[in-house]
C-alpha positions as CSV (number, residue, x, y, z in Angstrom):
1,X,5.4,14.2,-58.0
2,X,5.7,17.9,-58.6
3,X,8.0,19.7,-56.1
4,X,7.6,23.3,-55.5
5,X,10.3,25.4,-54.1
6,X,9.6,29.0,-52.5
7,X,12.1,31.6,-52.0
8,X,12.0,35.6,-51.2
9,X,10.8,35.7,-47.6
10,X,12.6,37.9,-45.1
11,X,12.0,40.6,-42.8
12,X,11.1,44.1,-43.9
13,X,9.6,47.4,-42.4
14,X,6.2,48.5,-42.9
15,X,5.8,50.2,-46.2
16,X,8.7,47.9,-47.7
17,X,8.4,45.3,-50.5
18,X,9.3,41.7,-50.9
19,X,8.9,39.4,-54.1
20,X,8.3,35.7,-53.5
21,X,9.1,33.0,-56.1
22,X,7.7,29.5,-56.2
23,X,9.6,27.2,-58.9
24,X,7.9,24.0,-59.9
25,X,9.8,20.9,-60.9
26,X,7.6,20.3,-63.9
27,X,5.5,22.2,-66.3
28,X,1.9,21.8,-66.7
29,X,0.2,22.7,-70.1
30,X,-3.3,22.1,-68.6
31,X,-5.6,24.7,-67.5
32,X,-4.9,24.9,-63.7
33,X,-4.9,26.9,-60.6
34,X,-1.7,28.2,-59.0
35,X,-1.9,30.2,-55.7
36,X,-0.2,31.7,-52.7
37,X,-1.7,31.3,-49.3
38,X,-0.5,32.3,-45.9
39,X,-0.7,31.0,-42.4
40,X,0.0,32.3,-38.9
41,X,0.4,29.9,-35.9
42,X,-3.1,29.2,-34.5
43,X,-4.9,30.6,-37.5
44,X,-6.4,29.0,-40.5
45,X,-4.6,29.0,-43.9
46,X,-5.7,32.0,-45.9
47,X,-5.8,32.3,-49.7
48,X,-3.9,35.6,-50.7
49,X,-3.5,35.5,-54.6
50,X,-4.2,33.0,-57.3
51,X,-4.0,32.6,-60.9
52,X,-5.8,30.5,-63.2
53,X,-3.7,29.8,-66.3
54,X,-6.6,29.1,-68.6
55,X,-7.2,32.8,-69.4
56,X,-5.0,34.3,-67.0
57,X,-7.6,35.1,-64.4
58,X,-6.1,36.4,-61.0
59,X,-7.7,36.6,-57.7
60,X,-6.8,38.4,-54.4
61,X,-7.8,38.5,-51.0
62,X,-9.5,41.8,-50.1
63,X,-6.9,42.6,-47.5
64,X,-4.2,42.6,-50.3
65,X,-5.9,44.1,-53.4
66,X,-3.8,46.9,-54.8
67,X,-0.8,45.9,-52.9
68,X,0.1,42.5,-54.0
69,X,0.5,41.1,-57.7
70,X,0.7,37.6,-58.9
71,X,2.3,36.6,-62.0
72,X,3.9,33.5,-63.7
73,X,6.9,33.1,-65.8
74,X,6.2,29.8,-68.0
75,X,9.8,29.7,-69.3
76,X,11.1,29.3,-65.8
77,X,8.0,27.3,-64.4
78,X,7.9,30.0,-61.6
79,X,5.0,31.6,-60.0
80,X,5.7,35.1,-58.4
81,X,4.1,37.4,-55.7
82,X,5.1,41.0,-55.8
83,X,4.2,42.3,-52.4
84,X,4.2,46.0,-51.9
85,X,3.3,48.5,-49.2
86,X,3.7,45.7,-46.7
87,X,1.8,45.9,-43.2
88,X,2.4,44.1,-40.0
89,X,-0.5,42.1,-40.5
90,X,1.0,40.7,-43.7
91,X,3.4,38.7,-41.3
92,X,3.1,35.0,-41.9
93,X,4.4,32.0,-43.4
94,X,3.5,32.1,-47.2
95,X,2.9,28.7,-49.1
96,X,2.7,28.3,-52.8
97,X,0.3,25.6,-54.3
98,X,-0.4,24.1,-57.6
99,X,-3.0,21.9,-59.2
100,X,-1.1,20.8,-62.3
101,X,-3.6,18.0,-63.3
102,X,-6.2,20.8,-63.7
103,X,-8.8,19.4,-61.4
104,X,-9.8,22.7,-60.0
105,X,-11.9,25.1,-62.0
106,X,-11.5,28.8,-62.7
107,X,-13.2,30.8,-59.6
108,X,-12.3,27.9,-57.1
109,X,-8.5,28.6,-56.9
110,X,-8.8,29.9,-53.1
111,X,-10.0,26.3,-52.0
112,X,-6.8,25.0,-50.1
113,X,-8.5,21.6,-50.0
114,X,-8.0,21.3,-54.0
115,X,-4.4,21.5,-54.1
116,X,-2.3,18.2,-53.9
117,X,1.2,20.1,-54.1
118,X,2.5,22.6,-51.7
119,X,5.8,24.4,-51.2
120,X,7.6,24.2,-48.0
121,X,6.9,27.8,-47.1
122,X,8.8,30.9,-46.8
123,X,8.5,33.3,-43.7
124,X,7.7,37.0,-44.3
125,X,7.9,39.3,-41.3
126,X,6.9,43.0,-41.2
127,X,7.8,45.2,-38.5
128,X,6.2,48.4,-37.8
């Protein structure tokens, strides 16, 4: 059972930056999806950024392109989300997700139904 632990959330003013981290309890050497989602109360969970380890493809929601960057440190089993130029509409609880068994294929990493492992979430609040 893989456990994912997120950190790095907080409160920041518009235009500021935050870096989220998601550390996995186990390392997977299979090609697989890793992603960040976010969710506001009453809204659907939204894919924000994703990475496919086989080849390193990255994917971003249109709303965050050019402002957010997803990356991975294999040695630390950690997925990161660098968030710059934050806007009030980025306010949400952010979750990381991983498919270590490699069931998901490249190009499908924004499908939340494909993930079996989720972190507990970390709150990001951006004030205007």
